C-alpha positions as CSV (number, residue, x, y, z in Angstrom):
1,M,0.0,0.0,0.0
2,V,1.2,3.5,-0.9
3,Y,0.3,6.5,1.2
4,F,0.9,10.1,0.3
5,K,2.4,13.1,2.2
6,Y,1.5,16.5,0.9
7,M,4.4,19.0,1.5
8,S,4.9,22.7,0.7
9,S,8.5,21.7,-0.2
10,P,10.4,18.4,-0.1
11,R,12.8,19.9,2.5
12,S,15.3,17.1,3.2
13,I,13.0,14.1,3.2
14,F,14.8,12.5,0.2
15,E,18.2,13.6,1.4
16,D,18.3,12.5,5.0
17,G,14.9,10.7,5.4
18,F,13.5,12.8,8.2
19,I,9.7,13.4,8.4
20,R,7.9,15.5,10.9
21,L,6.1,14.0,13.9
22,T,3.7,16.8,14.5
23,Q,2.6,17.7,18.1
24,R,-0.9,18.8,18.9
25,S,0.0,22.5,19.2
26,A,1.2,22.6,15.6
27,L,-1.8,20.9,14.0
28,N,-4.2,23.1,12.1
29,D,-7.5,21.7,13.5
30,P,-8.5,23.1,16.9
31,F,-10.6,20.0,17.5
32,E,-7.6,17.7,17.3
33,A,-7.8,15.1,20.2
34,V,-10.8,16.9,21.7
35,Y,-13.1,14.3,23.3
36,C,-16.3,14.2,25.3
37,K,-15.2,13.9,29.0
38,D,-18.7,13.0,30.3
39,G,-18.9,10.3,27.6
40,L,-15.5,8.9,28.6
41,D,-16.5,8.9,32.3
42,D,-19.7,7.0,31.4
43,L,-17.7,4.5,29.4
44,V,-15.1,4.0,32.1
45,S,-17.8,3.3,34.7
46,N,-18.4,0.0,32.8
47,F,-14.8,-1.1,33.1
48,D,-13.7,-3.7,35.6
49,Y,-10.9,-1.4,36.7
50,Q,-11.6,2.3,36.4
51,T,-8.1,3.6,36.6
52,A,-5.1,3.6,34.3
53,Y,-1.5,2.9,35.3
54,D,1.0,5.8,35.1
55,F,4.7,5.3,35.5
56,E,5.1,8.2,37.8
57,Y,1.8,8.4,39.7
58,K,0.8,4.7,39.5
59,E,-3.0,4.6,39.5
60,V,-4.8,7.6,37.9
61,S,-8.1,8.2,36.2
62,F,-8.3,7.7,32.4
63,H,-9.1,11.4,32.1
64,Q,-6.0,12.4,34.1
65,Y,-3.9,10.0,32.0
66,I,-5.0,11.7,28.8
67,E,-4.5,15.3,30.2
68,K,-1.0,14.4,31.3
69,Y,0.2,12.9,28.0
70,I,-2.0,14.5,25.3
71,D,0.7,17.0,24.4
72,K,3.4,14.4,24.3
73,V,1.8,12.6,21.4
74,G,2.8,13.3,17.8
75,V,1.2,12.3,14.5
76,I,2.4,11.7,10.9
77,C,-0.5,12.5,8.6
78,L,-0.8,10.7,5.3
79,S,-3.5,10.3,2.7
80,E,-4.8,7.6,0.4
81,S,-5.1,10.2,-2.4
82,K,-2.3,11.8,-4.4
83,D,-4.6,13.9,-6.6
84,N,-6.9,15.8,-4.3
85,L,-7.1,19.4,-5.5
86,L,-7.9,20.9,-2.1
87,M,-5.0,19.2,-0.4
88,W,-2.6,20.3,-3.2
89,A,-3.9,23.8,-2.6
90,H,-3.8,23.7,1.2
91,Y,-0.9,21.6,2.1
92,A,1.4,21.7,-0.9
93,N,1.7,25.5,-1.2
94,E,-1.0,26.1,-3.9
95,H,0.4,23.3,-6.1
96,K,3.9,24.7,-5.8
97,G,5.0,21.9,-3.5
98,V,5.3,18.1,-3.8
99,V,3.6,14.9,-2.7
100,V,5.8,12.1,-1.3
101,G,4.7,8.5,-1.9
102,I,5.5,6.4,1.1
103,F,5.4,2.6,0.9
104,D,3.9,0.8,3.8
105,F,5.9,-2.4,4.4
106,G,5.2,-2.3,8.1
107,P,6.8,-0.1,10.8
108,Q,10.1,-2.0,10.7
109,N,10.5,-0.9,7.1
110,I,8.9,2.6,7.2
111,F,11.3,3.7,10.0
112,D,15.0,3.4,10.1
113,N,15.0,2.1,13.7
114,L,11.8,2.7,15.6
115,F,12.6,3.7,19.2
116,L,10.6,1.5,21.6
117,P,12.2,2.0,25.0
118,S,11.1,-0.2,27.9
119,L,10.5,2.9,30.0
120,L,7.7,3.9,27.6
121,T,5.8,0.7,28.4
122,S,4.2,0.5,31.8
123,R,3.7,-2.7,33.6
124,S,0.1,-2.8,32.4
125,L,1.0,-2.4,28.7
126,I,3.5,-5.2,28.2
127,A,1.4,-6.9,25.6
128,Y,-0.1,-3.8,24.0
129,N,1.5,-0.7,22.5
130,P,-0.5,1.5,20.1
131,F,2.6,3.7,19.5
132,D,4.1,1.0,17.3
133,G,4.5,2.8,14.0
134,V,1.5,1.2,12.3
135,I,-0.5,3.3,9.9
136,R,-4.1,3.5,10.9
137,P,-7.2,5.1,9.2
138,I,-8.9,8.1,10.6
139,M,-12.6,7.8,11.5
140,Y,-14.9,10.6,10.5
141,R,-17.9,11.4,12.7
142,K,-20.2,14.3,13.6
143,G,-19.8,14.0,17.4
144,L,-16.7,14.1,19.6
145,R,-15.1,10.9,20.6
146,Y,-17.1,9.1,23.3
147,R,-20.1,11.4,22.8
148,N,-22.3,8.9,20.9
149,D,-19.8,6.2,19.9
150,R,-18.6,5.1,23.3
151,F,-20.2,1.7,23.0
152,D,-19.4,1.2,19.3
153,F,-16.0,-0.3,20.0
154,D,-14.6,-3.4,21.8
155,Y,-13.2,-2.3,25.2
156,S,-13.1,-5.8,26.7
157,N,-9.3,-5.7,26.9
158,V,-9.0,-2.1,28.0
159,C,-7.8,-3.1,31.5
160,S,-4.7,-4.6,30.0
161,E,-4.4,-2.1,27.2
162,G,-4.6,0.8,29.7
163,G,-4.5,4.5,29.3
164,A,-2.4,4.3,26.1
165,R,-5.4,2.7,24.3
166,V,-7.6,5.7,25.1
167,L,-4.9,8.3,24.6
168,S,-4.0,7.0,21.1
169,E,-7.6,6.6,19.8
170,I,-8.6,10.2,20.4
171,F,-6.1,11.1,17.7
172,L,-7.8,8.8,15.3
173,Q,-11.2,10.6,15.1
174,K,-12.0,13.8,13.3
175,S,-15.0,15.8,12.1
176,E,-16.6,14.5,9.0
177,E,-15.8,17.9,7.4
178,W,-12.3,16.4,6.8
179,I,-13.4,13.3,5.1
180,Y,-12.1,14.4,1.7
181,E,-8.6,14.0,3.0
182,K,-8.9,10.2,3.3
183,E,-6.4,10.5,6.1
184,H,-4.3,7.8,7.7
185,R,-2.0,8.4,10.6
186,I,1.0,7.0,12.5
187,I,0.6,7.9,16.1
188,L,3.7,8.0,18.3
189,R,4.9,9.5,21.5
190,L,7.2,12.5,21.0
191,E,9.8,10.6,23.2
192,Q,10.2,8.3,20.2
193,A,11.5,11.1,17.9
194,D,14.8,10.5,16.2
195,K,15.6,14.2,16.0
196,A,14.3,17.5,17.5
197,V,14.8,21.1,16.6
198,I,14.1,23.2,19.8
199,Y,13.8,27.0,19.9
200,N,13.1,27.3,23.7
201,L,15.6,25.0,25.3
202,D,16.2,27.6,28.0
203,E,12.7,26.7,29.3
204,L,13.8,23.3,30.4
205,K,13.3,23.0,34.1
206,N,16.0,20.4,34.8
207,E,19.3,22.4,34.6
208,K,21.4,19.2,34.6
209,I,19.7,17.8,31.5
210,K,19.8,21.2,29.8
211,S,23.5,21.4,30.4
212,D,24.1,17.9,29.1
213,I,22.1,18.6,25.9
214,V,24.0,21.9,25.2
215,S,27.4,20.3,25.6
216,A,26.7,16.9,23.9
217,E,28.3,15.8,20.7
218,W,24.9,14.9,19.4
219,T,23.6,18.5,19.7
220,N,24.2,21.3,17.1
221,F,23.5,25.0,17.8
222,D,22.2,27.2,15.0
223,K,23.2,30.8,15.7
224,V,21.1,32.2,13.0
225,S,17.8,30.7,14.2
226,N,18.9,30.4,17.8
227,S,17.8,26.8,17.9
228,Y,19.3,23.5,19.0
229,E,19.2,20.4,16.8
230,I,19.3,17.4,19.0
231,L,20.2,14.1,17.2
232,L,18.4,11.7,19.5
233,N,19.1,8.7,17.3
234,K,22.8,9.2,18.0
235,I,22.4,8.6,21.7
236,K,23.4,5.0,22.3
237,D,22.3,4.6,25.9
238,E,18.5,3.9,25.9
239,I,17.9,5.4,29.4
240,L,19.8,8.6,28.5
241,R,17.9,8.9,25.2
242,Y,14.6,8.5,27.0
243,V,15.4,11.0,29.7
244,V,16.5,13.6,27.1
245,S,13.6,13.0,24.7
246,S,11.1,13.1,27.5
247,S,12.4,16.4,28.6
248,L,12.2,17.8,25.1
249,A,8.7,16.5,24.7
250,D,7.8,18.8,27.6
251,L,8.5,21.7,25.3
252,S,5.9,20.6,22.7
253,G,3.6,23.5,23.5
254,N,5.8,25.7,21.4
255,S,4.6,25.0,17.9
256,K,7.9,26.2,16.4
257,N,9.6,23.2,17.9
258,V,10.0,20.3,15.4
259,Y,10.1,16.6,16.2
260,L,11.2,14.2,13.4
261,M,11.3,10.5,12.6
262,K,13.9,8.9,10.4
263,L,12.4,6.9,7.6
264,G,13.9,3.7,6.3
265,S,15.8,4.1,3.0
266,G,13.1,2.3,1.1
267,A,10.1,4.1,2.5
268,A,10.0,7.3,0.3
269,R,9.7,5.9,-3.2
270,H,7.7,8.6,-5.2
271,C,8.2,12.3,-5.6
272,L,5.3,14.1,-7.4
273,F,5.8,17.7,-8.4
274,G,2.9,20.0,-8.3
275,L,1.4,21.9,-11.2
276,N,3.1,25.1,-10.2
277,C,6.2,23.5,-8.8
278,S,9.4,25.0,-10.3
279,L,11.7,22.3,-9.0
280,E,13.4,19.8,-11.3
281,K,14.4,16.4,-10.1
282,S,18.1,17.3,-10.7
283,Q,17.7,20.0,-8.0
284,L,16.8,17.5,-5.3
285,A,19.3,15.9,-3.0
286,T,18.1,12.3,-2.8
287,E,20.9,10.4,-1.1
288,Q,18.6,8.7,1.5
289,A,15.8,7.7,-0.9
290,Q,18.1,6.5,-3.7
291,S,20.3,4.4,-1.3
292,F,17.5,1.8,-1.7
293,G,18.0,2.0,-5.4
294,H,14.5,3.1,-6.6
295,L,12.9,6.6,-6.6
296,E,10.3,7.6,-9.2
297,F,9.6,11.2,-10.2
298,W,6.2,12.4,-11.6
299,R,4.8,15.8,-12.5
300,A,1.2,16.8,-12.2
301,L,-0.6,18.0,-15.3
302,K,-4.1,19.5,-15.9
303,N,-6.7,17.3,-17.4
304,N,-8.2,19.2,-20.3
305,D,-11.8,17.9,-19.8
306,Y,-12.3,17.6,-16.1
307,Y,-11.3,19.3,-12.8
308,C,-8.6,16.7,-12.1
309,L,-4.9,16.0,-12.3
310,E,-3.0,13.6,-14.4
311,F,0.6,12.6,-13.7
312,E,3.5,12.1,-16.1
313,Q,6.6,10.2,-15.2
314,I,9.8,12.2,-15.7
């Protein structure tokens, strides 16, 4: 299966393989991960155990679990469609950008090395982890999650699946107004990011971690933008990586901060240039994508009879 990522520019996705893992504060829909609290409380009242396990506070309500971690979740938004005129206009810079075709061969192939630290898995989630890199479809509905649909799904295993089940699924429902996007998502914790670009590192509360980040060989400082590029995938010690990435996830409220995942070399296999895109394939740095040995280029063309796009391989 191929999914498509609309982008205003290719940035460095074909060169170094990084794709954005977007935090809630940087998403364009104010209803992202909004849910019906009363409906959730009603649903939870039917569970055998009405609390979720938290690594820090042990037993908490499902509502408390969501509120604690909701801003530490990131999404990679993809589409089934490569020729949607609205999406080309809205997300690909008025047809001046590109669409990247990403092949889904499973999370172990999409990502270079998906970070799944043991510290991200609480004792109640040993057999279940929704932050596994799997691409899942968005559900489109009129009402907020749990408003009318709280008994539409199987929650028989929720006591073992825990708060992560509820936390992840609120990112998989949107208003039916968005149905034209035919969206699918990868939902991950920001702690799983392979790289972060941080503009407000000074706001980190832990001075020791802040000092370690600033002086580390896996950190680069950009004087022009006054930002820190932290190469989390270069940290070999799992515990240190988790401590650093968790601290950086606390800064996700700043929408300028960017969290990125490293794609596997064979994941990005298509580059589709928009109608108004001035780029030529010779202008793209494609080391990461072509290391797999196969990268196709296509250019969008106007259909002369209908309001639709055609694509010509170049």
